[in-house]
N, CA, C, O and the ligand as a Tripos MOL2 file, in Angstrom:
@<TRIPOS>MOLECULE
protein
  249   247    63     0     0
PROTEIN
NO_CHARGES

@<TRIPOS>ATOM
      1 N         373.0410  212.0320  116.6120 N.3       1 MET1
      2 CA        373.0500  211.5080  115.2390 C.3       1 MET1
      3 C         371.6830  211.7340  114.5990 C.2       1 MET1
      4 O         370.6480  211.3310  115.1290 O.2       1 MET1
      5 N         371.7150  212.3730  113.4750 N.am      2 GLU2
      6 CA        370.4440  212.6260  112.7890 C.3       2 GLU2
      7 C         370.0160  211.3980  111.9990 C.2       2 GLU2
      8 O         370.8120  210.7270  111.3420 O.2       2 GLU2
      9 N         368.7570  211.1490  112.0960 N.am      3 ARG3
     10 CA        368.2460  210.0150  111.3390 C.3       3 ARG3
     11 C         367.1930  210.5210  110.3600 C.2       3 ARG3
     12 O         366.4340  211.4450  110.6550 O.2       3 ARG3
     13 N         367.1680  209.9100  109.2210 N.am      4 VAL4
     14 CA        366.1810  210.3140  108.2300 C.3       4 VAL4
     15 C         365.3690  209.1030  107.7990 C.2       4 VAL4
     16 O         365.8240  207.9610  107.8600 O.2       4 VAL4
     17 N         364.1720  209.3910  107.3680 N.am      5 CYS5
     18 CA        363.2890  208.3600  106.8400 C.3       5 CYS5
     19 C         363.9280  207.7430  105.5890 C.2       5 CYS5
     20 O         364.4380  208.4540  104.7230 O.2       5 CYS5
     21 N         363.8890  206.4130  105.5130 N.am      6 GLU6
     22 CA        364.4970  205.7540  104.3570 C.3       6 GLU6
     23 C         363.5650  205.7450  103.1450 C.2       6 GLU6
     24 O         363.9520  205.3100  102.0610 O.2       6 GLU6
     25 N         362.3640  206.2170  103.3330 N.am      7 ASN7
     26 CA        361.4350  206.2680  102.2000 C.3       7 ASN7
     27 C         361.4180  207.6470  101.5550 C.2       7 ASN7
     28 O         361.4830  207.7580  100.3310 O.2       7 ASN7
     29 N         361.3320  208.6980  102.3640 N.am      8 CYS8
     30 CA        361.2330  210.0480  101.7990 C.3       8 CYS8
     31 C         362.4630  210.8960  102.1190 C.2       8 CYS8
     32 O         362.5820  212.0270  101.6490 O.2       8 CYS8
     33 N         363.3860  210.3400  102.9290 N.am      9 ALA9
     34 CA        364.6200  211.0340  103.3080 C.3       9 ALA9
     35 C         364.3630  212.2710  104.1690 C.2       9 ALA9
     36 O         365.2320  213.1310  104.3100 O.2       9 ALA9
     37 N         363.1720  212.3510  104.7360 N.am     10 GLY10
     38 CA        362.8590  213.4560  105.6160 C.3      10 GLY10
     39 C         363.3070  213.1660  107.0440 C.2      10 GLY10
     40 O         363.3080  212.0150  107.4820 O.2      10 GLY10
     41 N         363.6880  214.2180  107.7660 N.am     11 GLU11
     42 CA        364.0720  214.0310  109.1580 C.3      11 GLU11
     43 C         362.8390  213.8540  110.0210 C.2      11 GLU11
     44 O         361.8270  214.5320  109.8410 O.2      11 GLU11
     45 N         362.9440  212.9320  110.9610 N.am     12 ASP12
     46 CA        361.8060  212.6870  111.8440 C.3      12 ASP12
     47 C         362.3140  212.0850  113.1340 C.2      12 ASP12
     48 O         363.2200  211.2510  113.1200 O.2      12 ASP12
     49 N         361.7400  212.4980  114.2500 N.am     13 ASP13
     50 CA        362.1730  211.9870  115.5480 C.3      13 ASP13
     51 C         361.5910  210.6190  115.8580 C.2      13 ASP13
     52 O         362.0830  209.9080  116.7340 O.2      13 ASP13
     53 N         360.5540  210.2600  115.1430 N.am     14 GLU14
     54 CA        359.8810  209.0100  115.4700 C.3      14 GLU14
     55 C         359.9130  208.0420  114.3020 C.2      14 GLU14
     56 O         358.8750  207.6090  113.8000 O.2      14 GLU14
     57 N         361.1150  207.7150  113.8840 N.am     15 LEU15
     58 CA        361.2510  206.7130  112.8280 C.3      15 LEU15
     59 C         360.9810  205.3280  113.4110 C.2      15 LEU15
     60 O         361.3970  205.0070  114.5250 O.2      15 LEU15
     61 N         360.2830  204.5300  112.6350 N.am     16 VAL16
     62 CA        359.9360  203.1860  113.0710 C.3      16 VAL16
     63 C         360.3780  202.1980  111.9970 C.2      16 VAL16
     64 O         360.2000  202.4420  110.8030 O.2      16 VAL16
     65 N         360.9500  201.0920  112.4300 N.am     17 ALA17
     66 CA        361.3760  200.0530  111.4820 C.3      17 ALA17
     67 C         360.1500  199.2980  110.9830 C.2      17 ALA17
     68 O         359.3490  198.7890  111.7680 O.2      17 ALA17
     69 N         360.0260  199.2400  109.6890 N.am     18 VAL18
     70 CA        358.8720  198.5610  109.0860 C.3      18 VAL18
     71 C         359.3360  197.6970  107.9150 C.2      18 VAL18
     72 O         360.4270  197.8740  107.3740 O.2      18 VAL18
     73 N         358.4790  196.7680  107.5500 N.am     19 HIS19
     74 CA        358.6570  196.0410  106.2900 C.3      19 HIS19
     75 C         357.7500  196.6990  105.2660 C.2      19 HIS19
     76 O         356.5470  196.8370  105.4900 O.2      19 HIS19
     77 N         358.3160  197.0980  104.1570 N.am     20 ARG20
     78 CA        357.4960  197.6730  103.0910 C.3      20 ARG20
     79 C         356.6210  196.5770  102.4690 C.2      20 ARG20
     80 O         357.0590  195.4390  102.3000 O.2      20 ARG20
     81 N         355.4040  196.9360  102.1400 N.am     21 LEU21
     82 CA        354.5120  196.0060  101.4550 C.3      21 LEU21
     83 C         354.2470  196.5130  100.0460 C.2      21 LEU21
     84 O         353.8670  197.6670   99.8500 O.2      21 LEU21
     85 N         354.4480  195.6420   99.0730 N.am     22 TYR22
     86 CA        354.0750  195.9770   97.7020 C.3      22 TYR22
     87 C         352.7070  195.3730   97.4330 C.2      22 TYR22
     88 O         352.5500  194.1530   97.4110 O.2      22 TYR22
     89 N         351.7410  196.2150   97.2350 N.am     23 VAL23
     90 CA        350.3800  195.7540   97.0170 C.3      23 VAL23
     91 C         350.0620  195.7830   95.5310 C.2      23 VAL23
     92 O         350.1480  196.8250   94.8820 O.2      23 VAL23
     93 N         349.6930  194.6200   95.0030 N.am     24 VAL24
     94 CA        349.3020  194.5240   93.5940 C.3      24 VAL24
     95 C         347.7860  194.4260   93.5310 C.2      24 VAL24
     96 O         347.2040  193.4650   94.0330 O.2      24 VAL24
     97 N         347.1440  195.4120   92.9210 N.am     25 PRO25
     98 CA        345.6880  195.3810   92.8560 C.3      25 PRO25
     99 C         345.2010  194.2140   91.9970 C.2      25 PRO25
    100 O         345.8820  193.7620   91.0770 O.2      25 PRO25
    101 N         344.0140  193.7500   92.3280 N.am     26 GLU26
    102 CA        343.4050  192.6910   91.5480 C.3      26 GLU26
    103 C         343.1550  193.1800   90.1230 C.2      26 GLU26
    104 O         342.7920  194.3380   89.9140 O.2      26 GLU26
    105 N         343.3510  192.2910   89.1410 N.am     27 SER27
    106 CA        343.0270  192.6580   87.7660 C.3      27 SER27
    107 C         342.3320  191.4840   87.0930 C.2      27 SER27
    108 O         342.1480  190.4280   87.6990 O.2      27 SER27
    109 N         341.9480  191.6770   85.8320 N.am     28 TRP28
    110 CA        341.0870  190.6850   85.1800 C.3      28 TRP28
    111 C         341.7340  189.3110   85.0750 C.2      28 TRP28
    112 O         341.0260  188.3040   85.0660 O.2      28 TRP28
    113 N         343.0590  189.2410   84.9970 N.am     29 ASP29
    114 CA        343.6980  187.9440   84.7650 C.3      29 ASP29
    115 C         344.4200  187.3790   85.9830 C.2      29 ASP29
    116 O         345.0440  186.3210   85.9050 O.2      29 ASP29
    117 N         344.3320  188.0860   87.1080 N.am     30 ARG30
    118 CA        345.0270  187.5500   88.2780 C.3      30 ARG30
    119 C         344.4620  188.1960   89.5400 C.2      30 ARG30
    120 O         343.9600  189.3200   89.5160 O.2      30 ARG30
    121 N         344.5580  187.4520   90.6410 N.am     31 PRO31
    122 CA        344.0980  188.0280   91.9100 C.3      31 PRO31
    123 C         345.1040  189.0560   92.4280 C.2      31 PRO31
    124 O         346.2620  189.0670   92.0120 O.2      31 PRO31
    125 N         344.6610  189.8940   93.3150 N.am     32 GLY32
    126 CA        345.5790  190.8410   93.9300 C.3      32 GLY32
    127 C         346.5100  190.1120   94.8790 C.2      32 GLY32
    128 O         346.2210  188.9970   95.3120 O.2      32 GLY32
    129 N         347.6200  190.7400   95.1980 N.am     33 SER33
    130 CA        348.5530  190.1140   96.1290 C.3      33 SER33
    131 C         349.3170  191.1910   96.8920 C.2      33 SER33
    132 O         349.3770  192.3530   96.4900 O.2      33 SER33
    133 N         349.8870  190.7620   97.9920 N.am     34 THR34
    134 CA        350.7250  191.6690   98.7800 C.3      34 THR34
    135 C         352.0680  191.0000   99.0190 C.2      34 THR34
    136 O         352.1270  189.8750   99.5150 O.2      34 THR34
    137 N         353.1330  191.6830   98.6700 N.am     35 THR35
    138 CA        354.4740  191.1390   98.8650 C.3      35 THR35
    139 C         355.1740  191.9210   99.9660 C.2      35 THR35
    140 O         355.2630  193.1480   99.9170 O.2      35 THR35
    141 N         355.6680  191.1900  100.9580 N.am     36 LYS36
    142 CA        356.3810  191.8460  102.0520 C.3      36 LYS36
    143 C         357.8760  191.8100  101.7970 C.2      36 LYS36
    144 O         358.4320  190.7530  101.5000 O.2      36 LYS36
    145 N         358.5280  192.9530  101.9120 N.am     37 VAL37
    146 CA        359.9840  193.0210  101.7720 C.3      37 VAL37
    147 C         360.6150  192.6030  103.0930 C.2      37 VAL37
    148 O         360.2790  193.1460  104.1450 O.2      37 VAL37
    149 N         361.5230  191.6460  103.0380 N.am     38 GLU38
    150 CA        362.1220  191.1240  104.2710 C.3      38 GLU38
    151 C         363.0340  192.1410  104.9490 C.2      38 GLU38
    152 O         363.1060  192.1850  106.1770 O.2      38 GLU38
    153 N         363.7290  192.9540  104.1640 N.am     39 GLU39
    154 CA        364.5830  193.9700  104.7670 C.3      39 GLU39
    155 C         363.7330  195.0430  105.4430 C.2      39 GLU39
    156 O         362.6720  195.4180  104.9450 O.2      39 GLU39
    157 N         364.2110  195.5240  106.5720 N.am     40 THR40
    158 CA        363.4680  196.5720  107.2490 C.3      40 THR40
    159 C         363.9690  197.9460  106.8120 C.2      40 THR40
    160 O         365.1280  198.1220  106.4360 O.2      40 THR40
    161 N         363.0580  198.9050  106.8740 N.am     41 GLU41
    162 CA        363.4110  200.2960  106.5920 C.3      41 GLU41
    163 C         362.8760  201.1530  107.7330 C.2      41 GLU41
    164 O         361.9040  200.7890  108.3960 O.2      41 GLU41
    165 N         363.5190  202.2870  107.9510 N.am     42 LEU42
    166 CA        363.0400  203.2320  108.9630 C.3      42 LEU42
    167 C         362.1480  204.2570  108.2710 C.2      42 LEU42
    168 O         362.5740  204.9600  107.3540 O.2      42 LEU42
    169 N         360.9120  204.3230  108.7280 N.am     43 TRP43
    170 CA        359.9490  205.2270  108.1040 C.3      43 TRP43
    171 C         359.4440  206.2600  109.1040 C.2      43 TRP43
    172 O         359.2980  205.9870  110.2950 O.2      43 TRP43
    173 N         359.1830  207.4520  108.5800 N.am     44 CYS44
    174 CA        358.6220  208.5080  109.4080 C.3      44 CYS44
    175 C         357.1060  208.3370  109.5300 C.2      44 CYS44
    176 O         356.5000  207.4720  108.8970 O.2      44 CYS44
    177 N         356.5300  209.1800  110.3540 N.am     45 PHE45
    178 CA        355.1010  209.0650  110.6120 C.3      45 PHE45
    179 C         354.2800  209.2420  109.3420 C.2      45 PHE45
    180 O         353.3310  208.4950  109.1040 O.2      45 PHE45
    181 N         354.6420  210.2320  108.5250 N.am     46 SER46
    182 CA        353.7900  210.5070  107.3650 C.3      46 SER46
    183 C         353.8730  209.3820  106.3360 C.2      46 SER46
    184 O         352.8740  209.0500  105.6990 O.2      46 SER46
    185 N         355.0540  208.7970  106.1700 N.am     47 CYS47
    186 CA        355.1570  207.6600  105.2460 C.3      47 CYS47
    187 C         354.3470  206.4790  105.7720 C.2      47 CYS47
    188 O         353.7090  205.7600  105.0040 O.2      47 CYS47
    189 N         354.3800  206.2860  107.1050 N.am     48 ARG48
    190 CA        353.6280  205.1700  107.6840 C.3      48 ARG48
    191 C         352.1370  205.3880  107.5220 C.2      48 ARG48
    192 O         351.3720  204.4240  107.4950 O.2      48 ARG48
    193 N         351.7110  206.6360  107.4150 N.am     49 SER49
    194 CA        350.2810  206.8740  107.2480 C.3      49 SER49
    195 C         349.8780  206.8400  105.7740 C.2      49 SER49
    196 O         348.6980  206.7020  105.4490 O.2      49 SER49
    197 N         350.8700  206.9660  104.8830 N.am     50 LEU50
    198 CA        350.5550  207.0340  103.4550 C.3      50 LEU50
    199 C         350.7320  205.7130  102.7180 C.2      50 LEU50
    200 O         349.9890  205.4190  101.7820 O.2      50 LEU50
    201 N         351.7100  204.9190  103.1330 N.am     51 TYR51
    202 CA        352.0660  203.7460  102.3470 C.3      51 TYR51
    203 C         351.8570  202.4560  103.1220 C.2      51 TYR51
    204 O         351.9880  202.4230  104.3450 O.2      51 TYR51
    205 N         351.5280  201.3820  102.3870 N.am     52 PRO52
    206 CA        351.3190  200.0960  103.0690 C.3      52 PRO52
    207 C         352.6280  199.5550  103.6390 C.2      52 PRO52
    208 O         353.6720  199.6120  102.9900 O.2      52 PRO52
    209 N         352.5590  199.0410  104.8380 N.am     53 HIS53
    210 CA        353.7450  198.5060  105.4970 C.3      53 HIS53
    211 C         353.3100  197.6030  106.6350 C.2      53 HIS53
    212 O         352.1320  197.5400  106.9870 O.2      53 HIS53
    213 N         354.2870  196.9020  107.2040 N.am     54 GLU54
    214 CA        354.0050  196.0410  108.3460 C.3      54 GLU54
    215 C         355.0540  196.3310  109.4040 C.2      54 GLU54
    216 O         356.2460  196.3360  109.0980 O.2      54 GLU54
    217 N         354.6420  196.5720  110.6330 N.am     55 PRO55
    218 CA        355.6320  196.8530  111.6850 C.3      55 PRO55
    219 C         356.5190  195.6370  111.9330 C.2      55 PRO55
    220 O         356.0690  194.5010  111.7840 O.2      55 PRO55
    221 N         357.7510  195.8620  112.3030 N.am     56 THR56
    222 CA        358.6350  194.7530  112.6500 C.3      56 THR56
    223 C         358.4610  194.4110  114.1160 C.2      56 THR56
    224 O         357.9050  195.1890  114.8910 O.2      56 THR56
    225 N         358.9460  193.2320  114.4850 N.am     57 GLU57
    226 CA        358.8880  192.8420  115.8930 C.3      57 GLU57
    227 C         359.8110  193.7270  116.7180 C.2      57 GLU57
    228 O         359.5210  194.0170  117.8790 O.2      57 GLU57
    229 N         360.9110  194.1530  116.1320 N.am     58 ALA58
    230 CA        361.8550  195.0100  116.8500 C.3      58 ALA58
    231 C         361.2170  196.3220  117.2610 C.2      58 ALA58
    232 O         361.6150  196.9320  118.2540 O.2      58 ALA58
    233 N         360.2230  196.7580  116.4910 N.am     59 ALA59
    234 CA        359.5700  198.0270  116.7800 C.3      59 ALA59
    235 C         358.7980  197.9730  118.1040 C.2      59 ALA59
    236 O         358.4740  199.0120  118.6800 O.2      59 ALA59
    237 N         358.5110  196.7700  118.5770 N.am     60 GLN60
    238 CA        357.7690  196.6370  119.8100 C.3      60 GLN60
    239 C         358.6680  196.7930  121.0350 C.2      60 GLN60
    240 O         358.1850  197.0240  122.1430 O.2      60 GLN60
    241 N         359.9750  196.6650  120.8270 N.am     61 GLU61
    242 CA        360.8830  196.7510  121.9640 C.3      61 GLU61
    243 C         361.1380  198.2070  122.3380 C.2      61 GLU61
    244 O         361.0390  199.1010  121.4980 O.2      61 GLU61
    245 N         361.4710  198.4370  123.6230 N.am     62 PRO62
    246 CA        361.7030  199.8140  124.0630 C.3      62 PRO62
    247 C         362.9290  200.4540  123.3910 C.2      62 PRO62
    248 O         363.2480  201.6110  123.6630 O.2      62 PRO62
    249 ZN        359.1290  209.4010  105.2820 Zn       63 ZN63
@<TRIPOS>BOND
     1     1     2 1
     2     2     3 1
     3     3     4 2
     4     3     5 am
     5     5     6 1
     6     6     7 1
     7     7     8 2
     8     7     9 am
     9     9    10 1
    10    10    11 1
    11    11    12 2
    12    11    13 am
    13    13    14 1
    14    14    15 1
    15    15    16 2
    16    15    17 am
    17    17    18 1
    18    18    19 1
    19    19    20 2
    20    19    21 am
    21    21    22 1
    22    22    23 1
    23    23    24 2
    24    23    25 am
    25    25    26 1
    26    26    27 1
    27    27    28 2
    28    27    29 am
    29    29    30 1
    30    30    31 1
    31    31    32 2
    32    31    33 am
    33    33    34 1
    34    34    35 1
    35    35    36 2
    36    35    37 am
    37    37    38 1
    38    38    39 1
    39    39    40 2
    40    39    41 am
    41    41    42 1
    42    42    43 1
    43    43    44 2
    44    43    45 am
    45    45    46 1
    46    46    47 1
    47    47    48 2
    48    47    49 am
    49    49    50 1
    50    50    51 1
    51    51    52 2
    52    51    53 am
    53    53    54 1
    54    54    55 1
    55    55    56 2
    56    55    57 am
    57    57    58 1
    58    58    59 1
    59    59    60 2
    60    59    61 am
    61    61    62 1
    62    62    63 1
    63    63    64 2
    64    63    65 am
    65    65    66 1
    66    66    67 1
    67    67    68 2
    68    67    69 am
    69    69    70 1
    70    70    71 1
    71    71    72 2
    72    71    73 am
    73    73    74 1
    74    74    75 1
    75    75    76 2
    76    75    77 am
    77    77    78 1
    78    78    79 1
    79    79    80 2
    80    79    81 am
    81    81    82 1
    82    82    83 1
    83    83    84 2
    84    83    85 am
    85    85    86 1
    86    86    87 1
    87    87    88 2
    88    87    89 am
    89    89    90 1
    90    90    91 1
    91    91    92 2
    92    91    93 am
    93    93    94 1
    94    94    95 1
    95    95    96 2
    96    95    97 am
    97    97    98 1
    98    98    99 1
    99    99   100 2
   100    99   101 am
   101   101   102 1
   102   102   103 1
   103   103   104 2
   104   103   105 am
   105   105   106 1
   106   106   107 1
   107   107   108 2
   108   107   109 am
   109   109   110 1
   110   110   111 1
   111   111   112 2
   112   111   113 am
   113   113   114 1
   114   114   115 1
   115   115   116 2
   116   115   117 am
   117   117   118 1
   118   118   119 1
   119   119   120 2
   120   119   121 am
   121   121   122 1
   122   122   123 1
   123   123   124 2
   124   123   125 am
   125   125   126 1
   126   126   127 1
   127   127   128 2
   128   127   129 am
   129   129   130 1
   130   130   131 1
   131   131   132 2
   132   131   133 am
   133   133   134 1
   134   134   135 1
   135   135   136 2
   136   135   137 am
   137   137   138 1
   138   138   139 1
   139   139   140 2
   140   139   141 am
   141   141   142 1
   142   142   143 1
   143   143   144 2
   144   143   145 am
   145   145   146 1
   146   146   147 1
   147   147   148 2
   148   147   149 am
   149   149   150 1
   150   150   151 1
   151   151   152 2
   152   151   153 am
   153   153   154 1
   154   154   155 1
   155   155   156 2
   156   155   157 am
   157   157   158 1
   158   158   159 1
   159   159   160 2
   160   159   161 am
   161   161   162 1
   162   162   163 1
   163   163   164 2
   164   163   165 am
   165   165   166 1
   166   166   167 1
   167   167   168 2
   168   167   169 am
   169   169   170 1
   170   170   171 1
   171   171   172 2
   172   171   173 am
   173   173   174 1
   174   174   175 1
   175   175   176 2
   176   175   177 am
   177   177   178 1
   178   178   179 1
   179   179   180 2
   180   179   181 am
   181   181   182 1
   182   182   183 1
   183   183   184 2
   184   183   185 am
   185   185   186 1
   186   186   187 1
   187   187   188 2
   188   187   189 am
   189   189   190 1
   190   190   191 1
   191   191   192 2
   192   191   193 am
   193   193   194 1
   194   194   195 1
   195   195   196 2
   196   195   197 am
   197   197   198 1
   198   198   199 1
   199   199   200 2
   200   199   201 am
   201   201   202 1
   202   202   203 1
   203   203   204 2
   204   203   205 am
   205   205   206 1
   206   206   207 1
   207   207   208 2
   208   207   209 am
   209   209   210 1
   210   210   211 1
   211   211   212 2
   212   211   213 am
   213   213   214 1
   214   214   215 1
   215   215   216 2
   216   215   217 am
   217   217   218 1
   218   218   219 1
   219   219   220 2
   220   219   221 am
   221   221   222 1
   222   222   223 1
   223   223   224 2
   224   223   225 am
   225   225   226 1
   226   226   227 1
   227   227   228 2
   228   227   229 am
   229   229   230 1
   230   230   231 1
   231   231   232 2
   232   231   233 am
   233   233   234 1
   234   234   235 1
   235   235   236 2
   236   235   237 am
   237   237   238 1
   238   238   239 1
   239   239   240 2
   240   239   241 am
   241   241   242 1
   242   242   243 1
   243   243   244 2
   244   243   245 am
   245   245   246 1
   246   246   247 1
   247   247   248 2
@<TRIPOS>SUBSTRUCTURE
     1 MET1         2 RESIDUE 1 A MET
     2 GLU2         6 RESIDUE 1 A GLU
     3 ARG3        10 RESIDUE 1 A ARG
     4 VAL4        14 RESIDUE 1 A VAL
     5 CYS5        18 RESIDUE 1 A CYS
     6 GLU6        22 RESIDUE 1 A GLU
     7 ASN7        26 RESIDUE 1 A ASN
     8 CYS8        30 RESIDUE 1 A CYS
     9 ALA9        34 RESIDUE 1 A ALA
    10 GLY10       38 RESIDUE 1 A GLY
    11 GLU11       42 RESIDUE 1 A GLU
    12 ASP12       46 RESIDUE 1 A ASP
    13 ASP13       50 RESIDUE 1 A ASP
    14 GLU14       54 RESIDUE 1 A GLU
    15 LEU15       58 RESIDUE 1 A LEU
    16 VAL16       62 RESIDUE 1 A VAL
    17 ALA17       66 RESIDUE 1 A ALA
    18 VAL18       70 RESIDUE 1 A VAL
    19 HIS19       74 RESIDUE 1 A HIS
    20 ARG20       78 RESIDUE 1 A ARG
    21 LEU21       82 RESIDUE 1 A LEU
    22 TYR22       86 RESIDUE 1 A TYR
    23 VAL23       90 RESIDUE 1 A VAL
    24 VAL24       94 RESIDUE 1 A VAL
    25 PRO25       98 RESIDUE 1 A PRO
    26 GLU26      102 RESIDUE 1 A GLU
    27 SER27      106 RESIDUE 1 A SER
    28 TRP28      110 RESIDUE 1 A TRP
    29 ASP29      114 RESIDUE 1 A ASP
    30 ARG30      118 RESIDUE 1 A ARG
    31 PRO31      122 RESIDUE 1 A PRO
    32 GLY32      126 RESIDUE 1 A GLY
    33 SER33      130 RESIDUE 1 A SER
    34 THR34      134 RESIDUE 1 A THR
    35 THR35      138 RESIDUE 1 A THR
    36 LYS36      142 RESIDUE 1 A LYS
    37 VAL37      146 RESIDUE 1 A VAL
    38 GLU38      150 RESIDUE 1 A GLU
    39 GLU39      154 RESIDUE 1 A GLU
    40 THR40      158 RESIDUE 1 A THR
    41 GLU41      162 RESIDUE 1 A GLU
    42 LEU42      166 RESIDUE 1 A LEU
    43 TRP43      170 RESIDUE 1 A TRP
    44 CYS44      174 RESIDUE 1 A CYS
    45 PHE45      178 RESIDUE 1 A PHE
    46 SER46      182 RESIDUE 1 A SER
    47 CYS47      186 RESIDUE 1 A CYS
    48 ARG48      190 RESIDUE 1 A ARG
    49 SER49      194 RESIDUE 1 A SER
    50 LEU50      198 RESIDUE 1 A LEU
    51 TYR51      202 RESIDUE 1 A TYR
    52 PRO52      206 RESIDUE 1 A PRO
    53 HIS53      210 RESIDUE 1 A HIS
    54 GLU54      214 RESIDUE 1 A GLU
    55 PRO55      218 RESIDUE 1 A PRO
    56 THR56      222 RESIDUE 1 A THR
    57 GLU57      226 RESIDUE 1 A GLU
    58 ALA58      230 RESIDUE 1 A ALA
    59 ALA59      234 RESIDUE 1 A ALA
    60 GLN60      238 RESIDUE 1 A GLN
    61 GLU61      242 RESIDUE 1 A GLU
    62 PRO62      246 RESIDUE 1 A PRO
    63 ZN63       249 GROUP 0 **** ****
């Protein structure tokens, strides 16, 4: 079964389940913040190196 990255739709053998993080930069009227998406997505290596995310606990299992 072929699996593709849920972020870029690219094929990758090492997809990892992550929580996407939405990072809001600090601005003059509010502090910066980071919002974690509760749903997990499968991301390829390059997306994991490019975009903010948090590994899931499931990713630690064999
Ligand atoms: Zn990707």
